[in-house]
N, CA and C atoms of all chains as a GROMACS GRO file, in nm:
protein
  651
    1MET      N    1   6.351   4.756  13.445
    1MET     CA    2   6.420   4.626  13.449
    1MET      C    3   6.508   4.604  13.326
    2GLU      N    4   6.441   4.631  13.211
    2GLU     CA    5   6.513   4.615  13.083
    2GLU      C    6   6.631   4.713  13.072
    3ALA      N    7   6.599   4.836  13.117
    3ALA     CA    8   6.702   4.941  13.111
    3ALA      C    9   6.820   4.906  13.201
    4GLU      N   10   6.790   4.852  13.317
    4GLU     CA   11   6.894   4.814  13.412
    4GLU      C   12   6.984   4.703  13.354
    5LYS      N   13   6.915   4.607  13.289
    5LYS     CA   14   6.987   4.495  13.226
    5LYS      C   15   7.082   4.547  13.117
    6PHE      N   16   7.024   4.638  13.038
    6PHE     CA   17   7.103   4.696  12.928
    6PHE      C   18   7.224   4.774  12.982
    7GLU      N   19   7.198   4.842  13.096
    7GLU     CA   20   7.305   4.919  13.159
    7GLU      C   21   7.418   4.826  13.206
    8ASN      N   22   7.376   4.712  13.262
    8ASN     CA   23   7.475   4.613  13.308
    8ASN      C   24   7.559   4.559  13.192
    9ILE      N   25   7.487   4.532  13.082
    9ILE     CA   26   7.560   4.482  12.962
    9ILE      C   27   7.662   4.586  12.916
   10LEU      N   28   7.616   4.712  12.918
   10LEU     CA   29   7.706   4.820  12.875
   10LEU      C   30   7.828   4.832  12.966
   11MET      N   31   7.803   4.813  13.096
   11MET     CA   32   7.914   4.820  13.193
   11MET      C   33   8.016   4.709  13.169
   12GLN      N   34   7.963   4.591  13.132
   12GLN     CA   35   8.052   4.476  13.110
   12GLN      C   36   8.132   4.488  12.980
   13MET      N   37   8.071   4.564  12.888
   13MET     CA   38   8.140   4.579  12.758
   13MET      C   39   8.268   4.660  12.776
   14SER      N   40   8.369   4.615  12.711
   14SER     CA   41   8.495   4.690  12.721
   14SER      C   42   8.526   4.752  12.585
   15LYS      N   43   8.607   4.854  12.591
   15LYS     CA   44   8.645   4.920  12.465
   15LYS      C   45   8.738   4.828  12.386
   16PRO      N   46   8.723   4.826  12.255
   16PRO     CA   47   8.816   4.743  12.177
   16PRO      C   48   8.958   4.797  12.190
   17LYS      N   49   9.050   4.707  12.217
   17LYS     CA   50   9.189   4.750  12.232
   17LYS      C   51   9.269   4.714  12.107
   18VAL      N   52   9.332   4.816  12.052
   18VAL     CA   53   9.420   4.791  11.937
   18VAL      C   54   9.563   4.804  11.987
   19ALA      N   55   9.626   4.690  11.995
   19ALA     CA   56   9.762   4.689  12.053
   19ALA      C   57   9.862   4.756  11.960
   20HIS      N   58   9.842   4.738  11.830
   20HIS     CA   59   9.942   4.787  11.735
   20HIS      C   60   9.874   4.869  11.626
   21LEU      N   61   9.909   4.996  11.616
   21LEU     CA   62   9.848   5.082  11.516
   21LEU      C   63   9.928   5.078  11.385
   22LYS      N   64   9.856   5.070  11.273
   22LYS     CA   65   9.923   5.069  11.142
   22LYS      C   66   9.992   5.204  11.118
   23HIS      N   67   9.927   5.308  11.170
   23HIS     CA   68   9.980   5.443  11.154
   23HIS      C   69  10.120   5.456  11.216
   24GLN      N   70  10.139   5.387  11.331
   24GLN     CA   71  10.270   5.388  11.397
   24GLN      C   72  10.376   5.326  11.307
   25ASP      N   73  10.339   5.215  11.242
   25ASP     CA   74  10.431   5.148  11.149
   25ASP      C   75  10.470   5.241  11.034
   26MET      N   76  10.366   5.310  10.980
   26MET     CA   77  10.390   5.401  10.867
   26MET      C   78  10.486   5.513  10.908
   27LEU      N   79  10.466   5.568  11.029
   27LEU     CA   80  10.552   5.676  11.076
   27LEU      C   81  10.696   5.626  11.099
   28ALA      N   82  10.706   5.506  11.160
   28ALA     CA   83  10.840   5.448  11.184
   28ALA      C   84  10.912   5.423  11.051
   29ASN      N   85  10.840   5.370  10.951
   29ASN     CA   86  10.899   5.347  10.818
   29ASN      C   87  10.942   5.478  10.753
   30ALA      N   88  10.856   5.581  10.767
   30ALA     CA   89  10.887   5.710  10.706
   30ALA      C   90  11.014   5.769  10.768
   31ILE      N   91  11.029   5.755  10.901
   31ILE     CA   92  11.149   5.809  10.967
   31ILE      C   93  11.274   5.732  10.926
   32THR      N   94  11.262   5.596  10.918
   32THR     CA   95  11.377   5.514  10.874
   32THR      C   96  11.415   5.551  10.730
   33ASN      N   97  11.314   5.564  10.643
   33ASN     CA   98  11.340   5.604  10.503
   33ASN      C   99  11.408   5.739  10.495
   34ALA      N  100  11.361   5.832  10.579
   34ALA     CA  101  11.419   5.967  10.578
   34ALA      C  102  11.567   5.961  10.617
   35LYS      N  103  11.599   5.878  10.715
   35LYS     CA  104  11.740   5.867  10.757
   35LYS      C  105  11.825   5.804  10.647
   36ASP      N  106  11.770   5.699  10.581
   36ASP     CA  107  11.843   5.636  10.470
   36ASP      C  108  11.866   5.736  10.356
   37LYS      N  109  11.758   5.813  10.325
   37LYS     CA  110  11.769   5.911  10.216
   37LYS      C  111  11.868   6.021  10.252
   38SER      N  112  11.871   6.060  10.380
   38SER     CA  113  11.962   6.168  10.418
   38SER      C  114  12.108   6.123  10.404
   39VAL      N  115  12.135   5.994  10.432
   39VAL     CA  116  12.271   5.942  10.414
   39VAL      C  117  12.310   5.947  10.267
   40LEU      N  118  12.217   5.903  10.181
   40LEU     CA  119  12.242   5.906  10.036
   40LEU      C  120  12.264   6.050   9.988
   41SER      N  121  12.180   6.141  10.037
   41SER     CA  122  12.192   6.282   9.998
   41SER      C  123  12.327   6.338  10.042
   42LEU      N  124  12.370   6.304  10.164
   42LEU     CA  125  12.498   6.355  10.214
   42LEU      C  126  12.614   6.308  10.127
   43TRP      N  127  12.609   6.181  10.084
   43TRP     CA  128  12.717   6.129   9.998
   43TRP      C  129  12.721   6.205   9.866
   44TRP      N  130  12.604   6.227   9.804
   44TRP     CA  131  12.602   6.295   9.674
   44TRP      C  132  12.634   6.444   9.686
   45LEU      N  133  12.587   6.506   9.796
   45LEU     CA  134  12.615   6.649   9.813
   45LEU      C  135  12.761   6.675   9.848
   46SER      N  136  12.829   6.572   9.902
   46SER     CA  137  12.970   6.592   9.935
   46SER      C  138  13.054   6.612   9.808
   47VAL      N  139  13.002   6.569   9.691
   47VAL     CA  140  13.078   6.589   9.565
   47VAL      C  141  13.088   6.739   9.532
   48PRO      N  142  12.974   6.813   9.518
   48PRO     CA  143  12.990   6.957   9.491
   48PRO      C  144  13.055   7.033   9.606
   49LEU      N  145  13.028   6.990   9.730
   49LEU     CA  146  13.088   7.060   9.845
   49LEU      C  147  13.240   7.045   9.845
   50TYR      N  148  13.287   6.926   9.806
   50TYR     CA  149  13.431   6.902   9.799
   50TYR      C  150  13.495   6.988   9.689
   51ILE      N  151  13.426   6.996   9.574
   51ILE     CA  152  13.480   7.078   9.464
   51ILE      C  153  13.487   7.225   9.507
   52ILE      N  154  13.379   7.272   9.574
   52ILE     CA  155  13.378   7.412   9.619
   52ILE      C  156  13.491   7.436   9.720
   53ALA      N  157  13.512   7.340   9.811
   53ALA     CA  158  13.621   7.354   9.910
   53ALA      C  159  13.757   7.360   9.840
   54ALA      N  160  13.775   7.272   9.738
   54ALA     CA  161  13.901   7.271   9.664
   54ALA      C  162  13.922   7.403   9.589
   55LEU      N  163  13.814   7.455   9.529
   55LEU     CA  164  13.824   7.581   9.456
   55LEU      C  165  13.849   7.699   9.550
   56LEU      N  166  13.792   7.690   9.671
   56LEU     CA  167  13.817   7.794   9.772
   56LEU      C  168  13.965   7.797   9.808
   57MET      N  169  14.024   7.677   9.824
   57MET     CA  170  14.168   7.669   9.854
   57MET      C  171  14.248   7.728   9.740
   58LYS      N  172  14.206   7.695   9.616
   58LYS     CA  173  14.276   7.747   9.497
   58LYS      C  174  14.268   7.900   9.496
   59THR      N  175  14.150   7.954   9.533
   59THR     CA  176  14.132   8.099   9.536
   59THR      C  177  14.225   8.163   9.639
   60CYS      N  178  14.242   8.094   9.753
   60CYS     CA  179  14.330   8.148   9.858
   60CYS      C  180  14.476   8.150   9.814
   61PHE      N  181  14.517   8.044   9.743
   61PHE     CA  182  14.659   8.033   9.709
   61PHE      C  183  14.698   8.099   9.578
   62MET      N  184  14.599   8.119   9.489
   62MET     CA  185  14.633   8.185   9.362
   62MET      C  186  14.582   8.328   9.362
   63PRO      N  187  14.670   8.425   9.351
   63PRO     CA  188  14.625   8.564   9.352
   63PRO      C  189  14.550   8.598   9.223
   64ASN      N  190  14.470   8.701   9.230
   64ASN     CA  191  14.390   8.751   9.117
   64ASN      C  192  14.284   8.654   9.067
   65THR      N  193  14.244   8.560   9.151
   65THR     CA  194  14.132   8.472   9.112
   65THR      C  195  14.024   8.479   9.220
   66THR      N  196  13.901   8.456   9.178
   66THR     CA  197  13.790   8.452   9.274
   66THR      C  198  13.723   8.314   9.264
   67LEU      N  199  13.641   8.284   9.364
   67LEU     CA  200  13.570   8.155   9.363
   67LEU      C  201  13.481   8.144   9.239
   68ALA      N  202  13.413   8.256   9.208
   68ALA     CA  203  13.323   8.256   9.092
   68ALA      C  204  13.399   8.231   8.962
   69SER      N  205  13.517   8.296   8.948
   69SER     CA  206  13.595   8.277   8.825
   69SER      C  207  13.646   8.133   8.813
   70ASN      N  208  13.685   8.075   8.928
   70ASN     CA  209  13.732   7.936   8.927
   70ASN      C  210  13.619   7.839   8.892
   71ILE      N  211  13.498   7.867   8.946
   71ILE     CA  212  13.384   7.780   8.915
   71ILE      C  213  13.347   7.791   8.767
   72HIS      N  214  13.350   7.914   8.714
   72HIS     CA  215  13.317   7.931   8.571
   72HIS      C  216  13.421   7.866   8.480
   73GLU      N  217  13.547   7.868   8.525
   73GLU     CA  218  13.654   7.801   8.450
   73GLU      C  219  13.629   7.650   8.444
   74LEU      N  220  13.589   7.597   8.561
   74LEU     CA  221  13.558   7.454   8.570
   74LEU      C  222  13.436   7.419   8.484
   75ALA      N  223  13.335   7.507   8.489
   75ALA     CA  224  13.212   7.484   8.412
   75ALA      C  225  13.239   7.487   8.262
   76ASN      N  226  13.335   7.572   8.220
   76ASN     CA  227  13.369   7.578   8.077
   76ASN      C  228  13.440   7.452   8.030
   77LYS      N  229  13.516   7.389   8.122
   77LYS     CA  230  13.588   7.265   8.086
   77LYS      C  231  13.491   7.148   8.065
   78GLY      N  232  13.395   7.135   8.156
   78GLY     CA  233  13.296   7.027   8.144
   78GLY      C  234  13.158   7.082   8.172
   79LYS      N  235  13.092   7.126   8.066
   79LYS     CA  236  12.965   7.198   8.081
   79LYS      C  237  12.858   7.108   8.144
   80TYR      N  238  12.844   6.985   8.090
   80TYR     CA  239  12.735   6.898   8.135
   80TYR      C  240  12.762   6.839   8.273
   81SER      N  241  12.888   6.806   8.299
   81SER     CA  242  12.918   6.751   8.433
   81SER      C  243  12.900   6.858   8.540
   82ALA      N  244  12.937   6.983   8.510
   82ALA     CA  245  12.918   7.093   8.605
   82ALA      C  246  12.769   7.117   8.630
   83LEU      N  247  12.692   7.110   8.522
   83LEU     CA  248  12.547   7.129   8.532
   83LEU      C  249  12.485   7.020   8.621
   84PHE      N  250  12.534   6.896   8.603
   84PHE     CA  251  12.482   6.782   8.682
   84PHE      C  252  12.520   6.797   8.829
   85ILE      N  253  12.647   6.832   8.853
   85ILE     CA  254  12.696   6.838   8.992
   85ILE      C  255  12.640   6.958   9.067
   86PHE      N  256  12.634   7.075   9.001
   86PHE     CA  257  12.597   7.197   9.074
   86PHE      C  258  12.450   7.235   9.061
   87ILE      N  259  12.378   7.179   8.965
   87ILE     CA  260  12.237   7.216   8.949
   87ILE      C  261  12.146   7.096   8.974
   88VAL      N  262  12.169   6.985   8.901
   88VAL     CA  263  12.076   6.871   8.907
   88VAL      C  264  12.077   6.807   9.046
   89ILE      N  265  12.197   6.777   9.099
   89ILE     CA  266  12.205   6.709   9.230
   89ILE      C  267  12.140   6.793   9.342
   90PRO      N  268  12.176   6.922   9.358
   90PRO     CA  269  12.111   6.998   9.466
   90PRO      C  270  11.959   7.008   9.451
   91ILE      N  271  11.912   7.035   9.327
   91ILE     CA  272  11.766   7.049   9.308
   91ILE      C  273  11.696   6.917   9.341
   92LEU      N  274  11.754   6.806   9.294
   92LEU     CA  275  11.697   6.673   9.320
   92LEU      C  276  11.685   6.647   9.470
   93PHE      N  277  11.791   6.679   9.544
   93PHE     CA  278  11.787   6.650   9.688
   93PHE      C  279  11.703   6.749   9.767
   94ILE      N  280  11.687   6.872   9.714
   94ILE     CA  281  11.593   6.966   9.778
   94ILE      C  282  11.452   6.908   9.769
   95VAL      N  283  11.416   6.861   9.648
   95VAL     CA  284  11.280   6.807   9.626
   95VAL      C  285  11.258   6.682   9.712
   96ILE      N  286  11.355   6.588   9.709
   96ILE     CA  287  11.340   6.462   9.783
   96ILE      C  288  11.327   6.488   9.933
   97ASN      N  289  11.415   6.573   9.987
   97ASN     CA  290  11.412   6.597  10.132
   97ASN      C  291  11.291   6.679  10.176
   98ALA      N  292  11.247   6.772  10.091
   98ALA     CA  293  11.126   6.849  10.124
   98ALA      C  294  11.005   6.756  10.128
   99ALA      N  295  10.998   6.664  10.031
   99ALA     CA  296  10.886   6.568  10.028
   99ALA      C  297  10.890   6.477  10.151
  100THR      N  298  11.010   6.437  10.192
  100THR     CA  299  11.025   6.351  10.311
  100THR      C  300  10.979   6.424  10.437
  101ILE      N  301  11.022   6.549  10.452
  101ILE     CA  302  10.982   6.628  10.570
  101ILE      C  303  10.830   6.643  10.573
  102ARG      N  304  10.772   6.671  10.456
  102ARG     CA  305  10.627   6.690  10.446
  102ARG      C  306  10.552   6.563  10.488
  103LYS      N  307  10.604   6.447  10.443
  103LYS     CA  308  10.541   6.318  10.474
  103LYS      C  309  10.546   6.292  10.625
  104ILE      N  310  10.663   6.312  10.686
  104ILE     CA  311  10.677   6.289  10.831
  104ILE      C  312  10.588   6.387  10.909
  105TYR      N  313  10.582   6.511  10.860
  105TYR     CA  314  10.501   6.614  10.928
  105TYR      C  315  10.354   6.574  10.931
  106PHE      N  316  10.302   6.526  10.820
  106PHE     CA  317  10.160   6.488  10.817
  106PHE      C  318  10.136   6.358  10.893
  107LEU      N  319  10.230   6.262  10.883
  107LEU     CA  320  10.210   6.134  10.953
  107LEU      C  321  10.217   6.150  11.104
  108SER      N  322  10.296   6.248  11.150
  108SER     CA  323  10.306   6.266  11.295
  108SER      C  324  10.203   6.366  11.347
  109GLY      N  325  10.104   6.398  11.265
  109GLY     CA  326   9.991   6.480  11.310
  109GLY      C  327  10.022   6.628  11.320
  110SER      N  328  10.094   6.682  11.224
  110SER     CA  329  10.130   6.824  11.217
  110SER      C  330  10.179   6.880  11.351
  111PRO      N  331  10.286   6.826  11.407
  111PRO     CA  332  10.331   6.873  11.539
  111PRO      C  333  10.403   7.008  11.531
  112LYS      N  334  10.404   7.079  11.645
  112LYS     CA  335  10.479   7.206  11.650
  112LYS      C  336  10.576   7.197  11.768
  113SER      N  337  10.655   7.090  11.768
  113SER     CA  338  10.742   7.070  11.883
  113SER      C  339  10.888   7.053  11.841
  114ALA      N  340  10.975   7.061  11.942
  114ALA     CA  341  11.119   7.049  11.916
  114ALA      C  342  11.156   6.905  11.879
  115SER      N  343  11.077   6.808  11.926
  115SER     CA  344  11.109   6.668  11.896
  115SER      C  345  11.097   6.639  11.747
  116PHE      N  346  11.002   6.708  11.681
  116PHE     CA  347  10.987   6.692  11.536
  116PHE      C  348  11.110   6.747  11.464
  117LEU      N  349  11.155   6.864  11.511
  117LEU     CA  350  11.274   6.926  11.451
  117LEU      C  351  11.398   6.838  11.472
  118LYS      N  352  11.400   6.768  11.586
  118LYS     CA  353  11.512   6.679  11.617
  118LYS      C  354  11.518   6.562  11.518
  119GLU      N  355  11.399   6.518  11.473
  119GLU     CA  356  11.392   6.406  11.378
  119GLU      C  357  11.435   6.446  11.237
  120ILE      N  358  11.408   6.572  11.202
  120ILE     CA  359  11.428   6.612  11.061
  120ILE      C  360  11.543   6.709  11.041
  121TRP      N  361  11.624   6.734  11.145
  121TRP     CA  362  11.727   6.838  11.131
  121TRP      C  363  11.827   6.805  11.020
  122VAL      N  364  11.857   6.678  10.998
  122VAL     CA  365  11.954   6.642  10.892
  122VAL      C  366  11.896   6.678  10.756
  123ASN      N  367  11.767   6.650  10.737
  123ASN     CA  368  11.702   6.683  10.610
  123ASN      C  369  11.701   6.834  10.586
  124VAL      N  370  11.675   6.911  10.693
  124VAL     CA  371  11.676   7.058  10.682
  124VAL      C  372  11.818   7.106  10.647
  125PHE      N  373  11.919   7.044  10.710
  125PHE     CA  374  12.058   7.080  10.684
  125PHE      C  375  12.093   7.052  10.537
  126ILE      N  376  12.046   6.939  10.485
  126ILE     CA  377  12.073   6.903  10.345
  126ILE      C  378  12.010   7.004  10.250
  127ILE      N  379  11.886   7.046  10.281
  127ILE     CA  380  11.818   7.145  10.196
  127ILE      C  381  11.897   7.277  10.198
  128LEU      N  382  11.942   7.319  10.316
  128LEU     CA  383  12.018   7.444  10.326
  128LEU      C  384  12.151   7.434  10.250
  129ALA      N  385  12.219   7.319  10.263
  129ALA     CA  386  12.346   7.299  10.192
  129ALA      C  387  12.324   7.302  10.040
  130SER      N  388  12.214   7.240   9.995
  130SER     CA  389  12.182   7.239   9.851
  130SER      C  390  12.157   7.380   9.800
  131ILE      N  391  12.082   7.458   9.880
  131ILE     CA  392  12.054   7.598   9.840
  131ILE      C  393  12.186   7.676   9.832
  132LEU      N  394  12.274   7.652   9.929
  132LEU     CA  395  12.405   7.721   9.930
  132LEU      C  396  12.485   7.688   9.804
  133ILE      N  397  12.484   7.560   9.764
  133ILE     CA  398  12.557   7.518   9.643
  133ILE      C  399  12.498   7.588   9.520
  134LEU      N  400  12.364   7.591   9.514
  134LEU     CA  401  12.299   7.657   9.400
  134LEU      C  402  12.336   7.805   9.394
  135ILE      N  403  12.333   7.872   9.511
  135ILE     CA  404  12.365   8.016   9.515
  135ILE      C  405  12.510   8.038   9.470
  136ILE      N  406  12.602   7.957   9.524
  136ILE     CA  407  12.745   7.974   9.489
  136ILE      C  408  12.766   7.955   9.339
  137TYR      N  409  12.698   7.855   9.280
  137TYR     CA  410  12.718   7.827   9.138
  137TYR      C  411  12.653   7.934   9.050
  138LEU      N  412  12.535   7.979   9.090
  138LEU     CA  413  12.462   8.072   9.003
  138LEU      C  414  12.506   8.218   9.016
  139LEU      N  415  12.576   8.248   9.126
  139LEU     CA  416  12.621   8.389   9.142
  139LEU      C  417  12.732   8.426   9.047
  140MET      N  418  11.881   3.567   9.474
  140MET     CA  419  11.916   3.708   9.493
  140MET      C  420  11.813   3.775   9.583
  141LYS      N  421  11.808   3.730   9.706
  141LYS     CA  422  11.708   3.782   9.798
  141LYS      C  423  11.754   3.914   9.859
  142LEU      N  424  11.667   4.013   9.856
  142LEU     CA  425  11.698   4.140   9.922
  142LEU      C  426  11.659   4.130  10.069
  143PRO      N  427  11.715   4.207  10.159
  143PRO     CA  428  11.811   4.316  10.141
  143PRO      C  429  11.957   4.268  10.138
  144TRP      N  430  12.040   4.345  10.069
  144TRP     CA  431  12.183   4.315  10.060
  144TRP      C  432  12.263   4.398  10.161
  145PHE      N  433  12.204   4.513  10.202
  145PHE     CA  434  12.277   4.605  10.290
  145PHE      C  435  12.189   4.649  10.407
  146LYS      N  436  12.256   4.696  10.512
  146LYS     CA  437  12.186   4.754  10.625
  146LYS      C  438  12.259   4.882  10.664
  147ARG      N  439  12.181   4.989  10.683
  147ARG     CA  440  12.248   5.116  10.714
  147ARG      C  441  12.300   5.117  10.857
  148ASN      N  442  12.421   5.166  10.873
  148ASN     CA  443  12.481   5.179  11.005
  148ASN      C  444  12.548   5.316  11.010
  149GLY      N  445  12.477   5.415  11.060
  149GLY     CA  446  12.529   5.552  11.060
  149GLY      C  447  12.536   5.607  10.920
  150LEU      N  448  12.656   5.650  10.881
  150LEU     CA  449  12.674   5.710  10.747
  150LEU      C  450  12.705   5.605  10.639
  151PHE      N  451  12.718   5.481  10.679
  151PHE     CA  452  12.758   5.376  10.584
  151PHE      C  453  12.653   5.267  10.574
  152PHE      N  454  12.651   5.204  10.460
  152PHE     CA  455  12.565   5.088  10.441
  152PHE      C  456  12.654   4.964  10.453
  153MET      N  457  12.625   4.881  10.551
  153MET     CA  458  12.707   4.761  10.572
  153MET      C  459  12.646   4.643  10.497
  154PRO      N  460  12.728   4.565  10.428
  154PRO     CA  461  12.672   4.448  10.357
  154PRO      C  462  12.624   4.340  10.455
  155ILE      N  463  12.511   4.276  10.423
  155ILE     CA  464  12.462   4.168  10.508
  155ILE      C  465  12.438   4.041  10.425
  156SER      N  466  12.481   4.044  10.299
  156SER     CA  467  12.468   3.923  10.216
  156SER      C  468  12.594   3.909  10.131
  157ILE      N  469  12.607   3.794  10.066
  157ILE     CA  470  12.728   3.769   9.985
  157ILE      C  471  12.741   3.873   9.873
  158ILE      N  472  12.628   3.903   9.807
  158ILE     CA  473  12.632   4.000   9.696
  158ILE      C  474  12.673   4.138   9.749
  159GLY      N  475  12.622   4.172   9.866
  159GLY     CA  476  12.660   4.299   9.928
  159GLY      C  477  12.810   4.306   9.952
  160TRP      N  478  12.866   4.198  10.007
  160TRP     CA  479  13.011   4.193  10.030
  160TRP      C  480  13.089   4.200   9.900
  161LEU      N  481  13.037   4.134   9.795
  161LEU     CA  482  13.103   4.140   9.663
  161LEU      C  483  13.108   4.284   9.611
  162ILE      N  484  12.994   4.356   9.625
  162ILE     CA  485  12.989   4.495   9.578
  162ILE      C  486  13.090   4.580   9.656
  163LEU      N  487  13.098   4.558   9.788
  163LEU     CA  488  13.194   4.633   9.871
  163LEU      C  489  13.338   4.603   9.828
  164ILE      N  490  13.367   4.475   9.802
  164ILE     CA  491  13.504   4.437   9.761
  164ILE      C  492  13.540   4.499   9.626
  165VAL      N  493  13.442   4.498   9.532
  165VAL     CA  494  13.465   4.561   9.401
  165VAL      C  495  13.492   4.710   9.419
  166GLY      N  496  13.415   4.775   9.506
  166GLY     CA  497  13.434   4.918   9.534
  166GLY      C  498  13.572   4.946   9.590
  167ILE      N  499  13.614   4.865   9.687
  167ILE     CA  500  13.748   4.885   9.747
  167ILE      C  501  13.856   4.859   9.642
  168GLY      N  502  13.837   4.753   9.563
  168GLY     CA  503  13.934   4.720   9.457
  168GLY      C  504  13.947   4.832   9.357
  169TYR      N  505  13.834   4.890   9.317
  169TYR     CA  506  13.837   5.000   9.220
  169TYR      C  507  13.904   5.124   9.280
  170SER      N  508  13.881   5.145   9.412
  170SER     CA  509  13.947   5.259   9.480
  170SER      C  510  14.098   5.242   9.477
  171VAL      N  511  14.146   5.120   9.503
  171VAL     CA  512  14.291   5.093   9.503
  171VAL      C  513  14.347   5.115   9.362
  172TYR      N  514  14.274   5.064   9.261
  172TYR     CA  515  14.317   5.082   9.120
  172TYR      C  516  14.326   5.232   9.085
  173THR      N  517  14.222   5.308   9.129
  173THR     CA  518  14.221   5.453   9.102
  173THR      C  519  14.341   5.520   9.168
  174PHE      N  520  14.371   5.478   9.292
  174PHE     CA  521  14.484   5.538   9.364
  174PHE      C  522  14.615   5.513   9.288
  175ILE      N  523  14.631   5.390   9.239
  175ILE     CA  524  14.756   5.356   9.166
  175ILE      C  525  14.765   5.440   9.038
  176GLU      N  526  14.652   5.452   8.967
  176GLU     CA  527  14.649   5.533   8.843
  176GLU      C  528  14.686   5.678   8.871
  177ILE      N  529  14.622   5.734   8.976
  177ILE     CA  530  14.646   5.876   9.010
  177ILE      C  531  14.791   5.893   9.057
  178ASN      N  532  14.840   5.795   9.131
  178ASN     CA  533  14.977   5.801   9.183
  178ASN      C  534  15.079   5.802   9.069
  179ASN      N  535  15.049   5.729   8.960
  179ASN     CA  536  15.140   5.725   8.846
  179ASN      C  537  15.142   5.857   8.769
  180GLN      N  538  15.026   5.927   8.771
  180GLN     CA  539  15.017   6.052   8.694
  180GLN      C  540  15.042   6.177   8.777
  181GLY      N  541  15.030   6.164   8.911
  181GLY     CA  542  15.040   6.281   8.998
  181GLY      C  543  15.179   6.339   9.006
  182HIS      N  544  15.184   6.471   9.037
  182HIS     CA  545  15.313   6.538   9.046
  182HIS      C  546  15.357   6.562   9.189
  183SER      N  547  15.260   6.572   9.278
  183SER     CA  548  15.294   6.596   9.419
  183SER      C  549  15.196   6.518   9.508
  184VAL      N  550  15.230   6.512   9.638
  184VAL     CA  551  15.145   6.437   9.732
  184VAL      C  552  15.006   6.501   9.740
  185SER      N  553  15.003   6.635   9.748
  185SER     CA  554  14.873   6.704   9.760
  185SER      C  555  14.790   6.682   9.634
  186ASP      N  556  14.856   6.686   9.518
  186ASP     CA  557  14.788   6.663   9.390
  186ASP      C  558  14.722   6.524   9.389
  187ILE      N  559  14.800   6.423   9.435
  187ILE     CA  560  14.750   6.285   9.439
  187ILE      C  561  14.633   6.274   9.536
  188LEU      N  562  14.649   6.333   9.656
  188LEU     CA  563  14.545   6.321   9.757
  188LEU      C  564  14.416   6.392   9.716
  189ILE      N  565  14.428   6.513   9.659
  189ILE     CA  566  14.308   6.589   9.618
  189ILE      C  567  14.229   6.509   9.514
  190ASN      N  568  14.300   6.453   9.415
  190ASN     CA  569  14.231   6.376   9.310
  190ASN      C  570  14.177   6.244   9.363
  191PHE      N  571  14.254   6.179   9.454
  191PHE     CA  572  14.210   6.050   9.505
  191PHE      C  573  14.086   6.064   9.594
  192VAL      N  574  14.085   6.167   9.680
  192VAL     CA  575  13.968   6.186   9.769
  192VAL      C  576  13.843   6.213   9.685
  193PHE      N  577  13.860   6.290   9.576
  193PHE     CA  578  13.746   6.317   9.488
  193PHE      C  579  13.692   6.187   9.428
  194SER      N  580  13.781   6.101   9.380
  194SER     CA  581  13.740   5.971   9.325
  194SER      C  582  13.673   5.885   9.433
  195LEU      N  583  13.731   5.891   9.554
  195LEU     CA  584  13.676   5.812   9.665
  195LEU      C  585  13.534   5.856   9.699
  196ILE      N  586  13.509   5.987   9.696
  196ILE     CA  587  13.375   6.038   9.725
  196ILE      C  588  13.275   5.990   9.619
  197ILE      N  589  13.317   5.994   9.492
  197ILE     CA  590  13.227   5.950   9.384
  197ILE      C  591  13.199   5.799   9.397
  198ILE      N  592  13.303   5.721   9.425
  198ILE     CA  593  13.284   5.575   9.443
  198ILE      C  594  13.190   5.551   9.562
  199GLY      N  595  13.210   5.626   9.672
  199GLY     CA  596  13.124   5.613   9.790
  199GLY      C  597  12.980   5.649   9.760
  200ALA      N  598  12.960   5.754   9.678
  200ALA     CA  599  12.823   5.796   9.644
  200ALA      C  600  12.753   5.689   9.559
  201ILE      N  601  12.828   5.631   9.463
  201ILE     CA  602  12.768   5.527   9.378
  201ILE      C  603  12.739   5.402   9.461
  202TYR      N  604  12.833   5.364   9.549
  202TYR     CA  605  12.813   5.249   9.639
  202TYR      C  606  12.690   5.271   9.728
  203SER      N  607  12.677   5.394   9.784
  203SER     CA  608  12.563   5.424   9.871
  203SER      C  609  12.431   5.418   9.794
  204SER      N  610  12.436   5.463   9.668
  204SER     CA  611  12.312   5.459   9.586
  204SER      C  612  12.268   5.315   9.564
  205ILE      N  613  12.365   5.227   9.528
  205ILE     CA  614  12.331   5.085   9.508
  205ILE      C  615  12.279   5.027   9.639
  206ALA      N  616  12.349   5.058   9.750
  206ALA     CA  617  12.312   5.002   9.880
  206ALA      C  618  12.175   5.053   9.925
  207TYR      N  619  12.146   5.181   9.897
  207TYR     CA  620  12.017   5.237   9.938
  207TYR      C  621  11.901   5.162   9.871
  208PHE      N  622  11.915   5.139   9.740
  208PHE     CA  623  11.805   5.074   9.667
  208PHE      C  624  11.795   4.924   9.695
  209THR      N  625  11.900   4.865   9.752
  209THR     CA  626  11.895   4.720   9.781
  209THR      C  627  11.895   4.693   9.931
  210SER      N  628  11.864   4.798  10.010
  210SER     CA  629  11.865   4.779  10.156
  210SER      C  630  11.726   4.748  10.212
  211ARG      N  631  11.630   4.727  10.126
  211ARG     CA  632  11.496   4.691  10.173
  211ARG      C  633  11.442   4.577  10.088
  212PRO      N  634  11.355   4.494  10.147
  212PRO     CA  635  11.302   4.382  10.069
  212PRO      C  636  11.212   4.428   9.955
  213TRP      N  637  11.193   4.341   9.855
  213TRP     CA  638  11.104   4.372   9.744
  213TRP      C  639  10.964   4.400   9.798
  214PRO      N  640  10.892   4.497   9.742
  214PRO     CA  641  10.754   4.519   9.788
  214PRO      C  642  10.666   4.398   9.758
  215GLN      N  643  10.587   4.359   9.858
  215GLN     CA  644  10.500   4.241   9.842
  215GLN      C  645  10.383   4.274   9.750
  216LYS      N  646  10.352   4.176   9.659
  216LYS     CA  647  10.237   4.196   9.570
  216LYS      C  648  10.109   4.164   9.647
  217LYS      N  649  10.006   4.252   9.628
  217LYS     CA  650   9.881   4.230   9.700
  217LYS      C  651   9.784   4.147   9.616
   0.00000   0.00000   0.00000
């Protein structure tokens, strides 16, 4: 009798429903932050990319010069500004974007799907562009 | 001086408050001033454009940095 009553109570009990998960908010905020950061990174990375593009044009139009020689000439004119533009900015944005990708990866439950890549492709592109800038400057 | 001052819209941060609009106007004004300065010193159209676009990118990067840090409300104290 008692067991039957208890069974009835259990049947009537419903699972607690959580309409809104805090974790969802955290993931949504992390994705919005990542997009904001990627816009900022793109603006700052466009500075060294623009200089490299201009120096590439100079290399094409001026005979007996190479991209490396033009970059070193520029670096000799302004040592600290070249160091900031070609070393500090790319390294800073590699670290920031890698940390952002890591945060989204853990918040979304370590997924192995294309949808995750779709969310972070801009950040991956920024990291690759930063590495390219570092390689061009250091070679 | 209540935040946020800007809201991101694609690649740009759009102002949503008076201070945000003031910052944008100062940025545009400085870009025009830079163009006039470069135009006075430049020797050719390409020379002027190459230098002006470089200045424009730097102004845009600084504007985006200000907008990024002021595009969210102050963190609430617990």
